[in-house]
N, C-alpha and C positions, 0 to 999 in steps of 0.2 A: 504494500500500500504506500509506504514512504517513497519507494522508487518511482511509482506512478506520479506522485505529487511533485517530486523533484524534476522529473522529465517534462511535466506540463508547465513548469515555470517559464516565463518569457521575460526578457530584458530587465525592466525595472523591478519586477517582483523579486528577483534574486537579491537586489540591493535592500529592499524592504525587509526580507527575511534575515539578511545578514545584520542589518542595523538593529532589528528586534532581538536577535540572539546576543549581540554585543551589549545591548541595554540590560538584558536579564543577567548576563554573566557579571557585569559590573556591580549590580545591586545585590546579587547573591554573594559575591566576593566581599562587598562592604559589610553585609550582614554577618557573614562568618567572622570577619576581622573584628567586628564590634563585640560579638559574643566571646571571642577568645581573649579580649583585652583584660588585663588585671584590674581589679576594682581600685587598687591604690593609684594606678595611672589615671583612671577616669576621674577620681576625686581630685588629683593634682591638676588635671586639665580643666576641670570645672572651676577651680579656685584661681586660676591665672588672671581673669579679668578683675577680680576683687583685689588681688595682691598688687596689680599694677596701679590701681587707683590709690591705694594706701601709700605705696612707695612714691608716687608722683606728688602727693600732698605734703610729704615730709621735706 
């Protein structure tokens, strides 16, 4: 069934399928990276904007 689908694609449809697969691969990769991050790193990154404001006022 997949072979029939691939053989019936014409010109621009190949680019649409390629861009859709790149889109999903990027967000699946980002989701996996997010779940694998350490909690301490996430807390550090979330505190950066607050720390910069405190240091700038001193």
